[in-house]
TINUSE-254429 format. One line per 10 residues: number of its first residue (from 1); their letters; for each residue x, y, z of N, C-alpha, C. Coordinates in Angstrom, 1 decimal. Atoms other than C-alpha are relative to their C-alpha. Last residue first. Layout:
NUM> A> X,Y,Z,X,Y,Z,X,Y,Z ~ ...
//
This chain:
263> VAVSPASAVK> -0.9,-0.7,0.9,9.0,16.4,-18.9,1.4,-0.4,0.4 ~ -1.4,0.4,-0.2,6.2,14.3,-17.5,0.9,0.7,-1.0 ~ -0.8,0.3,1.2,2.9,16.2,-17.8,1.4,-0.3,0.4 ~ -1.4,0.0,-0.2,0.3,16.3,-15.0,0.7,-0.4,-1.3 ~ -0.6,1.3,-0.3,-3.1,17.2,-16.3,1.5,0.1,0.2 ~ -0.4,0.6,1.2,-4.1,20.9,-16.0,0.5,-1.4,0.3 ~ -1.0,1.0,-0.2,-5.9,22.8,-13.3,0.3,-0.6,-1.4 ~ -0.2,0.4,-1.5,-8.2,25.7,-12.7,1.1,-1.0,0.2 ~ -0.1,1.4,-0.1,-7.7,27.2,-16.2,0.3,-0.4,1.4 ~ 1.4,0.5,-0.2,-8.9,30.8,-16.2,0.0,-1.5,0.1
253> SHHSHLKGAL> 0.5,-0.2,-1.3,-5.4,32.1,-15.6,-1.4,-0.5,0.3 ~ 1.3,0.7,0.0,-4.0,30.6,-18.7,-0.6,0.1,1.4 ~ 1.0,-0.8,-0.6,-1.3,33.2,-18.7,-1.4,-0.6,-0.1 ~ 1.2,0.2,0.8,0.9,31.3,-21.1,-1.2,0.8,0.5 ~ 0.3,-1.2,0.7,4.1,32.7,-19.6,-1.3,-0.1,-0.9 ~ 0.0,-1.1,-1.0,4.7,30.0,-17.0,-0.5,1.3,-0.7 ~ 1.1,0.1,-0.9,3.6,27.2,-19.3,-0.1,1.3,0.9 ~ 1.2,-0.2,0.8,6.0,28.4,-22.1,-1.3,-0.1,0.9 ~ 0.1,-1.5,0.2,8.8,28.8,-19.5,-1.3,0.3,-0.8 ~ 0.5,-0.6,-1.2,8.1,25.2,-18.4,-0.1,1.5,-0.2
243> VRRIDNFEPS> 1.3,0.5,-0.3,8.4,23.7,-21.9,-0.6,0.8,1.2 ~ 0.9,-0.6,1.0,11.4,25.8,-22.8,-1.4,-0.3,0.2 ~ 0.1,-1.4,-0.3,13.2,24.9,-19.6,-1.0,0.7,-1.0 ~ 0.9,-0.2,-1.1,12.5,21.3,-20.2,-0.2,1.4,0.4 ~ 1.3,0.4,0.5,14.2,21.4,-23.6,-1.1,0.2,1.1 ~ 0.6,-1.1,0.7,17.0,23.3,-22.0,-1.3,-0.3,-0.7 ~ 0.4,-1.0,-0.9,17.7,20.6,-19.5,-0.7,1.2,-0.7 ~ 1.2,0.5,-0.7,17.6,17.9,-22.2,-0.5,1.1,1.0 ~ 1.2,-0.1,0.8,20.0,19.9,-24.4,-1.3,-0.4,0.7 ~ 0.3,1.1,0.8,22.5,20.2,-21.6,-1.2,0.2,-0.8
233> AVDRPRALAL> -0.3,-0.3,1.4,23.8,23.6,-20.4,-0.4,-1.2,-0.9 ~ 0.9,-1.0,0.5,22.1,23.4,-17.0,0.2,0.3,-1.5 ~ -0.9,-1.0,0.7,23.8,20.1,-16.3,-0.9,1.0,-0.7 ~ 0.5,-0.7,1.2,21.9,18.1,-13.7,0.9,1.0,-0.6 ~ 0.1,-1.5,-0.1,23.4,15.7,-11.2,-0.4,0.6,-1.4 ~ -0.9,-0.8,-0.8,21.0,13.9,-11.3,1.4,-0.5,-0.1 ~ -0.9,0.6,-1.0,18.9,12.3,-14.0,0.8,1.1,0.7 ~ -1.4,-0.4,0.3,16.0,14.1,-15.6,0.9,-0.4,1.0 ~ -0.7,1.2,0.3,12.4,12.8,-15.7,1.4,0.3,-0.5 ~ -1.2,-0.2,0.9,11.0,15.9,-14.1,0.7,-1.3,-0.1
223> PNDSEIRGPG> -1.2,0.8,-0.4,7.5,15.6,-12.8,1.1,0.1,-1.0 ~ -0.9,0.6,1.0,5.3,18.5,-13.9,1.2,-0.8,0.7 ~ -0.8,0.7,-1.0,2.2,19.7,-12.0,0.9,-0.9,-0.9 ~ -0.5,1.4,0.4,0.3,22.2,-14.1,1.0,-0.5,1.0 ~ 0.2,0.1,1.5,-1.8,25.4,-13.7,0.5,-1.4,-0.5 ~ -1.1,0.9,0.6,-2.1,25.1,-9.9,-0.3,-0.2,-1.5 ~ 0.5,1.4,0.2,-4.3,28.1,-9.0,1.2,-0.8,-0.5 ~ -0.8,1.2,0.3,-3.4,31.5,-7.7,-0.7,-1.3,-0.1 ~ -0.1,0.8,-1.2,-5.9,34.4,-8.0,0.7,-1.3,-0.3 ~ 1.1,-0.1,-1.0,-3.6,35.7,-9.2,-1.4,0.1,-0.6
213> PTMVVVRGAL> 0.1,-1.3,-0.6,-1.3,34.6,-12.1,-1.2,0.1,0.9 ~ 0.6,-1.1,0.9,-1.3,30.9,-12.6,0.2,1.3,0.7 ~ 1.3,-0.7,-0.4,0.9,28.5,-10.7,-0.3,1.1,-0.9 ~ 0.1,-1.3,0.6,3.5,26.0,-12.1,-1.4,0.6,0.4 ~ 1.5,-0.4,0.0,4.4,23.1,-9.9,-0.1,1.4,-0.5 ~ 0.1,-1.5,0.1,7.9,21.7,-10.7,-1.5,0.3,-0.2 ~ 1.2,-0.5,0.7,8.5,18.1,-9.6,0.0,1.5,0.1 ~ 0.5,1.2,0.6,11.8,16.3,-8.7,-1.3,0.3,-0.7 ~ 1.3,0.8,-0.3,13.2,19.7,-8.1,-0.1,-1.3,-0.6 ~ 0.2,0.5,-1.3,16.6,21.4,-7.8,-1.0,-1.1,0.1
203> FIAEEVSHTV> -1.2,0.6,-0.6,18.0,22.1,-11.2,-0.2,-0.7,1.3 ~ -0.4,1.2,0.8,14.6,22.5,-12.9,1.3,-0.7,0.7 ~ 1.0,1.0,-0.3,13.4,25.0,-10.2,0.4,-1.4,-0.7 ~ -0.2,0.5,-1.4,16.7,27.0,-10.4,-1.0,-1.2,0.3 ~ -1.3,0.7,0.0,16.4,27.3,-14.2,0.2,-0.6,1.4 ~ 0.3,1.3,0.6,12.7,28.3,-14.0,1.3,-0.8,0.1 ~ -0.9,0.4,1.1,13.7,31.1,-11.6,-0.4,-1.4,-0.5 ~ 0.4,-0.7,1.2,11.0,32.9,-9.6,0.7,-0.6,-1.2 ~ -1.0,-0.8,0.7,11.4,30.5,-6.7,-0.6,0.6,-1.2 ~ 0.6,-1.0,0.9,9.4,28.8,-4.0,1.1,0.7,-0.7
193> FVVTLRTREW> -0.9,-1.2,0.3,10.9,25.6,-2.5,-0.7,0.9,-1.0 ~ 0.8,-0.8,0.9,8.9,22.8,-0.9,0.7,1.3,-0.1 ~ -0.3,-1.4,0.3,11.3,20.2,0.6,-1.0,0.6,-0.9 ~ 1.0,-0.4,1.0,10.5,16.8,2.2,0.2,1.5,-0.1 ~ 1.1,-0.9,-0.4,13.6,15.6,4.0,-0.9,0.3,-1.1 ~ 1.3,0.3,0.6,15.6,12.8,2.5,-1.1,0.7,0.7 ~ 1.0,0.0,-1.0,18.5,13.5,4.9,-1.3,-0.5,-0.5 ~ -0.5,0.6,-1.2,21.6,12.8,2.8,-1.1,-0.2,1.0 ~ -0.3,1.4,0.3,20.0,13.6,-0.6,0.5,-0.8,1.2 ~ 1.3,0.7,0.3,18.4,16.7,0.8,0.3,-1.5,-0.3
183> IELLEDQLRE> 0.7,0.2,-1.2,21.7,17.9,2.3,-1.3,-0.8,-0.2 ~ -0.8,1.0,-0.7,23.5,17.3,-1.0,-0.6,-0.3,1.4 ~ 0.3,1.3,0.5,20.7,19.1,-2.8,0.8,-1.1,0.7 ~ 1.4,0.4,-0.4,21.0,22.1,-0.5,-0.3,-1.4,-0.5 ~ 0.0,0.4,-1.4,24.8,22.2,-1.0,-1.4,-0.5,0.5 ~ -0.7,1.3,-0.1,24.5,22.2,-4.7,0.0,-0.5,1.4 ~ 0.9,1.0,0.6,21.9,25.0,-4.6,0.6,-1.4,0.1 ~ 1.0,0.4,-1.0,24.1,26.8,-2.1,-1.0,-1.0,-0.6 ~ -0.6,0.9,-1.0,27.0,26.8,-4.5,-1.0,-0.5,1.0 ~ -0.3,1.3,0.6,24.9,28.1,-7.4,0.6,-1.0,1.0
173> RTMADLAGFP> 1.2,0.7,0.2,23.5,30.9,-5.2,0.2,-1.4,-0.6 ~ 0.4,0.5,-1.4,26.9,31.9,-4.0,-1.3,-0.8,-0.2 ~ -0.9,1.0,-0.4,28.1,32.2,-7.7,-0.4,-0.6,1.4 ~ 0.2,1.2,0.8,25.0,34.1,-8.8,0.9,-1.1,0.4 ~ -0.7,-0.1,1.3,25.0,36.7,-6.0,0.0,-1.4,-0.7 ~ -1.5,0.4,0.0,22.5,36.1,-3.2,0.5,0.2,-1.4 ~ -0.7,-1.2,-0.3,19.1,37.9,-2.6,1.5,-0.2,-0.2 ~ 0.3,-1.1,0.9,17.0,35.2,-4.2,0.8,1.3,0.1 ~ -1.2,-0.4,0.6,18.6,32.3,-2.5,-0.1,1.2,-0.9 ~ -1.1,-0.1,-0.9,15.9,31.5,0.0,1.3,0.5,-0.6
163> EDMLVLEADN> -1.0,-0.6,0.8,13.0,32.2,-2.4,1.3,0.2,0.9 ~ 0.7,-1.0,0.8,10.5,31.0,0.3,1.1,0.9,-0.7 ~ -1.1,-1.0,0.4,11.8,27.7,1.5,-0.6,1.0,-0.9 ~ 0.6,-1.0,0.9,9.5,25.3,3.4,0.9,1.1,-0.3 ~ -0.7,-1.3,0.1,11.2,22.3,5.0,-0.6,0.8,-1.1 ~ 0.3,-0.7,1.2,9.0,19.4,6.1,0.7,1.3,0.0 ~ 0.2,1.0,1.1,10.1,16.8,8.6,-0.2,0.7,-1.3 ~ 1.1,-0.2,1.0,11.6,19.4,10.9,-0.1,-1.2,-0.9 ~ 0.7,1.3,0.3,13.6,18.2,13.9,-1.1,0.1,-1.0 ~ 1.3,0.0,-0.7,14.5,21.7,15.2,-0.8,-1.2,-0.4
153> ALVRAIAVRQ> -0.2,0.3,-1.4,18.1,21.1,14.2,-1.3,0.0,0.8 ~ -0.3,1.5,-0.1,17.0,21.0,10.5,0.2,-0.4,1.5 ~ 1.2,0.7,0.2,15.4,24.5,10.8,0.2,-1.5,0.1 ~ 0.9,-0.3,-1.2,18.4,26.0,12.5,-1.3,-0.8,-0.2 ~ -0.4,0.9,-1.1,20.8,24.3,9.9,-1.0,0.2,1.2 ~ 0.3,1.4,0.4,18.9,26.0,7.0,0.3,-1.0,1.2 ~ 1.5,0.1,0.0,19.0,29.4,8.7,-0.5,-1.4,-0.3 ~ 0.4,0.1,-1.4,22.7,28.9,9.4,-1.5,-0.1,0.1 ~ -0.3,1.4,-0.5,23.3,28.0,5.8,-0.4,-0.1,1.5 ~ 1.0,0.9,0.4,21.4,31.2,4.8,0.3,-1.5,0.4
143> KMGGSLQHPY> 1.2,-0.2,-0.8,23.6,33.3,7.0,-1.1,-1.0,-0.4 ~ -0.2,0.6,-1.3,26.7,31.7,5.4,-1.2,0.2,0.9 ~ 0.0,1.4,0.2,25.5,32.6,1.9,0.1,-0.8,1.3 ~ 1.3,0.4,0.2,24.8,36.2,2.9,-0.2,-1.5,-0.1 ~ 0.4,-0.4,1.4,28.3,36.6,4.3,-1.5,-0.5,-0.1 ~ 0.1,1.0,1.0,28.8,36.4,8.1,-0.5,0.5,-1.3 ~ -1.3,0.4,0.4,30.0,38.8,10.7,0.0,-1.0,-1.1 ~ -0.5,-1.1,0.8,26.6,40.5,11.1,1.4,-0.3,-0.4 ~ 0.5,-0.2,1.4,25.1,37.1,11.9,0.7,1.1,-0.7 ~ 1.4,-0.6,0.0,27.4,36.5,14.9,-0.4,0.3,-1.4
133> ATAFKQLGVL> 0.2,-1.3,0.7,30.5,34.2,14.9,-1.5,0.4,0.2 ~ 0.2,-1.1,-1.0,31.0,31.5,17.6,-0.2,1.4,-0.7 ~ 1.0,0.4,-1.0,30.4,28.5,15.2,-0.3,1.1,1.0 ~ 0.8,-1.2,-0.3,32.2,30.1,12.3,-1.0,-0.2,1.1 ~ -0.9,-1.1,-0.3,35.0,27.6,11.8,-0.7,1.3,0.4 ~ -0.8,0.3,-1.2,32.6,24.6,12.0,0.8,1.2,0.4 ~ -0.3,-1.3,-0.7,30.3,26.2,9.4,0.7,-0.2,1.3 ~ -1.3,-0.5,0.2,30.1,23.4,6.8,0.4,1.3,0.7 ~ 0.0,-1.2,0.8,26.3,23.0,6.6,1.4,0.6,-0.1 ~ 0.8,0.2,1.2,26.3,19.4,7.9,0.1,1.1,-1.0
123> DIFKDVTAKV> -0.9,0.8,0.9,29.1,20.1,10.4,-0.7,-0.2,-1.3 ~ -1.1,-0.9,0.4,27.0,22.9,12.0,0.9,-0.7,-1.0 ~ 0.5,-0.8,1.1,24.1,20.4,11.8,1.0,1.1,-0.3 ~ 0.3,0.7,1.2,25.8,17.7,13.8,-0.4,0.9,-1.1 ~ -1.2,0.4,0.7,27.5,20.0,16.3,-0.3,-0.8,-1.3 ~ -0.7,-1.1,0.6,24.2,21.6,17.1,1.2,-0.4,-0.8 ~ 0.9,-0.4,1.1,22.4,18.3,17.7,0.7,1.2,-0.8 ~ -0.1,1.0,1.1,25.2,16.9,19.8,-0.7,0.4,-1.2 ~ -1.4,-0.1,0.6,25.4,20.1,21.9,0.1,-0.9,-1.1 ~ -0.1,-1.3,0.7,21.6,20.2,22.4,1.3,0.1,-0.7
113> EGSSLGRAIP> 0.8,0.2,1.2,21.5,16.5,23.4,0.1,1.3,-0.9 ~ -0.8,0.9,0.8,24.3,17.1,26.0,-0.7,-0.2,-1.4 ~ -1.2,-0.7,0.5,22.5,20.1,27.4,0.9,-0.8,-0.9 ~ -1.1,-0.1,-1.0,19.3,18.1,27.7,1.1,0.8,-0.7 ~ -1.1,1.0,0.1,16.5,18.7,25.1,1.0,0.3,1.1 ~ -0.3,0.6,-1.3,13.5,20.8,26.3,1.1,-1.1,0.0 ~ 0.7,1.3,0.0,12.0,21.6,22.9,0.3,-0.7,1.3 ~ 1.4,-0.2,-0.2,13.0,25.3,23.5,-0.8,-1.3,0.1 ~ 0.2,-0.4,-1.4,16.6,24.2,23.9,-1.5,0.2,0.3 ~ -0.2,1.2,-0.9,16.4,22.2,20.6,-0.1,0.4,1.5
103> GFAINDRVSL> 1.1,0.9,0.1,14.9,25.3,18.8,0.2,-1.2,0.9 ~ 1.2,-0.6,-0.5,17.5,27.8,20.0,-1.2,-1.0,0.0 ~ 0.5,0.6,-1.2,20.5,25.7,19.5,-1.3,0.4,0.5 ~ 0.3,1.4,0.4,21.0,26.7,15.8,-0.6,-0.7,1.3 ~ 1.2,-0.1,0.9,20.9,30.4,16.7,-0.5,-1.4,-0.3 ~ 1.2,-0.3,-0.8,23.2,29.7,19.7,-1.3,0.1,-0.8 ~ 0.3,1.1,-0.9,25.9,28.0,17.6,-1.3,0.2,0.7 ~ 0.4,1.1,0.9,25.8,30.7,14.9,-0.5,-1.2,0.9 ~ -1.0,0.6,0.9,26.0,33.3,17.7,-0.6,-1.0,-0.9 ~ -0.5,1.4,-0.3,23.0,35.1,19.1,1.0,-0.4,-1.0
93> WPFLAYDQFV> -0.8,-0.1,-1.2,22.3,38.9,19.2,0.5,-1.4,0.4 ~ -1.3,-0.7,0.2,21.3,39.0,15.5,0.8,0.0,1.3 ~ -0.1,-0.8,-1.2,18.6,36.3,15.9,1.3,0.7,0.0 ~ -0.8,0.4,-1.1,18.3,35.0,12.4,-0.1,0.9,1.1 ~ 0.8,0.0,-1.2,15.4,35.7,10.0,0.8,-0.6,1.2 ~ -0.8,0.8,-1.0,17.5,34.7,6.9,-0.8,-0.1,1.3 ~ -0.7,-0.9,-0.9,16.0,37.5,4.7,0.7,-0.7,1.2 ~ -1.0,-0.7,0.8,15.0,35.1,1.9,0.9,0.9,0.9 ~ 0.4,-1.3,0.7,13.1,33.0,4.4,1.2,0.5,-0.8 ~ -1.2,-0.8,0.2,13.5,29.4,5.6,-0.3,1.1,-1.0
83> MGRSPDPNAI> 0.0,-1.0,1.1,10.5,27.8,7.2,1.3,0.7,-0.1 ~ -0.9,-1.1,-0.1,10.4,24.6,9.2,0.0,0.9,-1.2 ~ 0.0,-0.7,1.3,7.4,22.3,9.5,0.9,1.3,0.2 ~ -0.1,1.0,1.0,7.9,19.7,12.3,0.0,0.6,-1.4 ~ -1.3,0.3,0.3,8.6,22.6,14.7,0.2,-1.1,-1.1 ~ -0.5,1.1,-0.7,5.0,23.7,14.4,1.4,-0.4,-0.3 ~ -1.4,0.4,0.3,3.1,26.7,13.2,0.5,-1.1,0.9 ~ -0.9,-1.0,-0.6,-0.6,26.5,13.8,1.4,-0.3,-0.5 ~ 0.7,-1.1,-0.8,-3.7,24.8,12.5,0.9,1.1,0.4 ~ -1.2,-0.9,-0.4,-2.4,22.4,9.8,-0.7,1.2,0.6
73> PKGWMLAHGS> 0.0,-1.5,0.4,-5.4,20.0,9.7,1.3,0.7,0.5 ~ 0.6,-0.9,-1.1,-4.5,16.3,10.2,0.1,1.4,-0.4 ~ 1.4,0.2,-0.2,-4.0,13.7,7.4,-0.7,0.9,1.0 ~ 0.2,1.3,-0.4,-0.2,13.5,7.7,-1.5,-0.2,0.4 ~ -1.3,0.7,-0.1,-0.1,17.2,7.2,-0.3,-1.3,0.7 ~ -0.2,1.2,-1.0,-3.4,18.7,6.0,1.5,-0.4,0.0 ~ -1.5,0.3,0.0,-4.4,22.0,4.4,0.3,-1.0,1.1 ~ -0.7,0.6,-1.1,-8.2,22.1,3.8,1.5,-0.1,-0.4 ~ -0.8,1.1,0.3,-10.6,24.2,1.7,0.8,-0.5,1.2 ~ 0.8,1.2,0.2,-11.9,27.7,2.4,0.9,-1.2,-0.5
63> TPQEFGAMIR> 1.4,-0.5,-0.1,-10.5,30.9,3.8,-1.0,-1.1,-0.3 ~ 0.8,-0.2,1.3,-7.3,28.9,4.3,-1.3,0.7,0.3 ~ 1.0,1.0,0.2,-5.3,29.6,7.5,-0.8,0.2,-1.3 ~ 1.2,-0.5,0.5,-2.0,31.5,7.6,-1.0,-1.2,-0.1 ~ 0.0,-1.5,-0.3,1.2,31.0,9.6,-1.3,0.6,-0.5 ~ 0.9,-0.3,-1.1,0.6,27.2,9.6,-0.1,1.5,0.4 ~ -0.8,-0.2,-1.3,3.7,26.4,7.6,-0.9,0.1,1.2 ~ -0.7,1.2,-0.4,1.6,24.9,4.8,0.7,0.1,1.3 ~ 1.1,0.9,-0.5,-0.6,28.0,4.8,0.6,-1.4,0.4 ~ 0.3,-0.4,-1.4,2.6,30.1,4.7,-1.2,-0.8,0.5
53> LLTSKGCGSA> -1.1,0.4,-0.9,3.8,28.2,1.6,-0.4,0.3,1.5 ~ 0.1,1.5,-0.1,0.5,28.7,-0.2,1.0,-0.6,1.0 ~ 1.2,0.3,-0.8,0.7,32.4,0.6,-0.2,-1.5,0.2 ~ -0.4,-0.2,-1.4,4.3,32.5,-0.7,-1.2,-0.2,0.9 ~ -1.0,1.0,-0.4,3.2,31.0,-4.0,0.4,0.1,1.5 ~ 0.4,0.7,-1.2,0.0,33.1,-4.3,1.0,-1.1,0.4 ~ 0.8,1.2,0.4,0.4,34.3,-7.9,-0.4,-0.8,1.2 ~ 1.4,-0.2,-0.3,1.5,37.8,-6.8,-0.9,-1.2,-0.3 ~ 0.2,-0.7,-1.3,4.8,37.7,-8.6,-1.5,0.2,0.2 ~ -0.2,-1.5,0.0,4.6,35.3,-11.5,-0.2,0.6,1.4
43> GILCIFEGKA> 1.1,-0.8,0.5,4.8,31.6,-11.0,0.4,1.4,0.1 ~ -0.4,-1.2,0.8,7.1,28.8,-9.7,-1.3,0.7,-0.5 ~ 1.2,-0.7,0.4,6.6,26.2,-6.9,0.6,1.2,-0.8 ~ -0.1,-1.4,0.2,9.5,23.7,-6.6,-1.3,0.6,-0.4 ~ 1.0,-0.7,0.9,9.0,20.3,-5.1,0.4,1.4,-0.1 ~ -0.5,-1.3,0.1,11.7,18.0,-3.5,-0.9,0.7,-1.1 ~ 0.0,-0.7,1.3,9.9,14.8,-2.4,0.7,1.4,0.1 ~ -1.2,0.1,0.7,10.9,12.9,0.7,0.1,0.6,-1.3 ~ -1.2,-0.1,-0.9,7.4,12.2,2.0,1.3,-0.2,-0.8 ~ -0.5,1.2,-0.6,4.9,12.6,-0.8,1.2,0.3,0.9
33> ISLNAGSLAT> -1.4,0.1,-0.1,3.2,15.9,-1.6,0.4,-1.2,0.8 ~ -0.3,1.1,-0.9,-0.4,16.4,-2.8,1.5,-0.3,-0.1 ~ -1.4,0.5,0.1,-1.5,19.7,-4.3,0.2,-1.1,1.0 ~ -0.1,1.4,-0.4,-4.9,21.3,-5.0,1.4,-0.5,-0.2 ~ -1.3,0.6,0.2,-5.5,25.1,-5.2,-0.1,-1.4,0.6 ~ 0.2,1.4,0.3,-9.2,26.2,-5.5,1.3,-0.7,-0.3 ~ 1.4,0.4,0.4,-8.5,29.9,-5.6,0.0,-1.4,-0.4 ~ 0.1,1.4,0.5,-5.5,31.5,-3.9,-1.4,-0.3,-0.3 ~ -1.3,0.4,0.2,-4.6,35.2,-3.3,0.1,-1.4,-0.6 ~ 0.0,1.4,0.0,-8.1,36.6,-3.7,1.4,-0.5,-0.4
23> ITQDQLKFIK> -1.0,0.6,0.8,-7.8,40.2,-2.6,-0.1,-1.5,0.1 ~ 0.0,1.5,-0.3,-10.8,42.1,-1.2,1.0,-0.6,-1.1 ~ -0.2,0.9,1.2,-10.3,45.9,-1.1,-0.1,-1.5,0.5 ~ 1.3,0.2,0.7,-11.7,48.5,1.3,0.1,-1.0,-1.1 ~ 0.8,-1.2,-0.1,-8.8,48.3,3.8,-1.3,-0.3,-0.7 ~ -1.0,-1.1,-0.1,-7.0,45.1,2.7,-0.7,1.3,-0.1 ~ 0.7,-1.3,0.0,-9.2,42.0,3.3,1.1,1.1,0.2 ~ -0.4,-1.0,-0.9,-7.4,38.8,2.2,-0.8,1.3,-0.1 ~ 0.5,-1.3,0.3,-9.0,35.8,0.6,0.5,1.0,1.1 ~ -0.3,-1.0,-1.0,-7.4,32.4,0.5,-0.3,1.4,-0.4
13> SVDKIEVIPS> 0.1,-1.4,0.4,-8.7,29.4,-1.3,0.4,0.9,1.1 ~ -0.3,-1.1,-0.9,-7.7,25.7,-0.8,-0.1,1.4,-0.7 ~ 1.0,-1.1,0.5,-9.4,23.0,-2.9,0.2,1.2,0.9 ~ 1.2,0.4,0.6,-7.4,20.3,-0.9,-0.9,1.2,-0.3 ~ 0.7,-1.3,0.1,-3.8,20.9,-0.1,-1.2,-0.3,-0.8 ~ 1.0,-0.1,1.0,-2.3,17.6,1.1,-0.7,1.4,0.1 ~ 0.8,-1.2,0.1,1.0,17.2,2.8,-1.1,-0.1,-1.0 ~ -0.3,-0.8,-1.2,2.9,14.1,4.1,-0.8,1.3,0.0 ~ -0.8,-1.2,0.2,1.1,12.0,1.5,0.3,0.7,1.3 ~ 0.8,-1.2,0.1,-0.1,8.6,2.7,0.9,1.2,-0.3
3> EAM> 0.0,-0.8,-1.2,2.3,5.7,2.0,-0.9,1.2,-0.3 ~ -0.8,-1.2,0.1,1.3,3.4,-0.9,-0.1,0.9,1.3 ~ 0.9,-1.2,0.0,0.0,0.0,0.0,0.9,1.2,0.0
//
């Protein structure tokens, strides 16, 4: 029997009230995510990608429909669902080690367990030499590694990443993409990653979910039949890029959903 999905988004809509305006951020979104998948969400600005991620995290509640994790409603934020933001969201008054230790301490782990957990994840993200440094002493790439380590140290099953590399220079971004894939392959966490970059989505994901312009719907769900490691210059990679770019720019905003297409 197939394992139940870790996350299910069932006919989710989200409406925001902004002064005298009503904004429909999501309309009838449906998505099922299996444990261990790496999924990228792409779409134009304002298509509801970040809203959908925040609903998965428990920061927002659907106006209608259901968001479930292991079959139970996602009602509140929880350590099992970790969020990584573009702006890092580190505590500036805490060192690298203490930022990573914050979650394990809050969960009531013993001092020995906290130390072992922090050591494990500092090693995983390659920041042993910077364990006592503070965020203002780190590069953008290092800060994002700390943010990832902090989520993992909090025993997350699901890692939600909202354009985490968007503010980084191209070389740092490419290096962190490689490092994130290495971490994913070692841990087999479930990752949902929001990006504006079609190339980044194809490089990282096992499935790329294309969302329509607002109100956001799932336009298509595209499994990637492309072996790893992936070469962004290969003909196969660029064939997929053309297909997904075409979907992204088709503006079929009236289409509620489309059949899955293996590319």
